[in-house]
C-alpha positions in Angstrom: 85.7 75.2 130.0 83.9 78.1 131.5 83.2 81.4 129.8 82.2 84.7 131.4 79.9 85.7 128.5 77.9 84.6 125.5 76.8 86.6 122.5 73.3 86.5 120.9 74.8 85.5 117.5 76.7 82.6 119.1 73.6 81.3 120.9 71.5 81.6 117.7 74.1 79.5 115.9 74.1 76.9 118.7 70.3 76.7 118.6 69.9 76.7 114.8 66.1 76.9 114.7 65.8 79.8 117.2 65.9 83.4 115.9 68.1 86.1 117.4 65.0 87.9 118.5 63.9 84.8 120.5 67.3 84.5 122.0 67.1 88.2 123.1 63.7 87.7 124.7 64.9 84.6 126.5 68.0 86.4 127.8 65.7 89.2 129.1 63.6 86.5 130.9 66.7 84.9 132.4 67.9 88.3 133.4 64.7 89.2 135.2 64.9 85.8 137.0 68.4 86.9 138.2 70.2 84.1 136.3 72.4 86.4 134.2 73.4 89.9 133.5 72.4 91.3 130.1 75.1 93.1 128.1 75.0 94.8 124.7 74.6 91.9 122.3 74.6 89.1 124.9 74.9 88.0 128.5 77.7 88.1 131.1 78.8 86.9 134.5 77.5 83.4 133.8 79.1 80.0 133.5 78.8 78.7 130.0 77.5 75.3 131.1 74.8 77.0 133.2 73.8 79.3 130.3 73.8 76.3 127.9 71.5 74.3 130.3 69.1 77.2 130.6 68.9 77.6 126.8 68.4 73.8 126.4 65.4 74.1 128.7 64.0 77.1 126.9 64.6 75.5 123.5 62.8 72.3 124.6 59.9 74.5 125.8 59.8 76.4 122.5 59.8 73.1 120.5 57.0 71.7 122.7 54.9 74.9 122.1 55.6 74.5 118.3 54.5 70.8 118.5 51.4 71.8 120.3 50.4 74.3 117.6 51.0 71.6 114.9 48.9 69.1 116.9 46.0 71.6 117.2 46.1 72.3 113.5 46.2 68.6 112.7 43.4 67.7 115.1 41.2 70.5 113.7 41.3 68.6 110.4 39.9 65.4 112.0 36.1 65.0 112.2 34.0 62.7 114.4 33.9 59.2 112.9 37.2 59.6 110.9 39.8 56.9 110.7 43.4 58.1 111.2 46.9 56.8 111.6 49.1 58.1 114.3 52.8 57.0 114.4 54.7 57.1 117.7 56.4 60.3 118.7 55.9 63.4 120.8 54.0 65.4 118.2 51.5 62.6 117.6 51.0 62.3 121.4 50.1 66.0 121.4 47.7 65.3 118.5 46.1 62.5 120.5 45.6 64.9 123.4 43.8 67.3 121.1 41.5 64.4 119.9 40.1 63.3 123.3 36.8 65.1 122.7 36.2 63.6 119.3 33.8 60.7 119.0 33.8 57.4 117.0 37.4 57.7 115.9 39.3 54.8 114.6 43.0 55.3 115.4 45.6 53.1 114.0 48.9 53.3 115.8 52.2 51.4 116.4 52.4 52.9 120.0 49.3 51.3 121.6 50.8 51.4 125.1 51.3 55.2 125.3 48.0 56.0 123.4 46.1 53.6 125.7 47.5 55.3 128.8 46.7 58.7 127.4 43.1 57.9 126.7 42.5 56.0 129.9 43.9 59.0 131.8 41.4 61.3 130.0 38.5 59.0 130.9 39.1 59.4 134.7 
């Protein structure tokens, strides 16, 4: 099914962790890129599927930036010589990226393959 418009409130309900203010900013960004036309309270002249895929990309980017802030805060708590446990997952990979300049860390993980690739890449 294709729709000609979407409202900010509808999009905020669809992306439950994204505020209406963030939706409005994202709509402005998409409008400046020529991907939609802004209307009062939403966007128009846009296929629903295309709008949805654009917001999925923006939502993923927003979540990644949030994970990166969490990772930085967590890595700031780690001191050289500490022993830490990092489970598998995208947030813990971001934490590991923040730890590459630490020394003498003991890292216990169940995701040795990804962590090994990450640290080998940092050594190059």
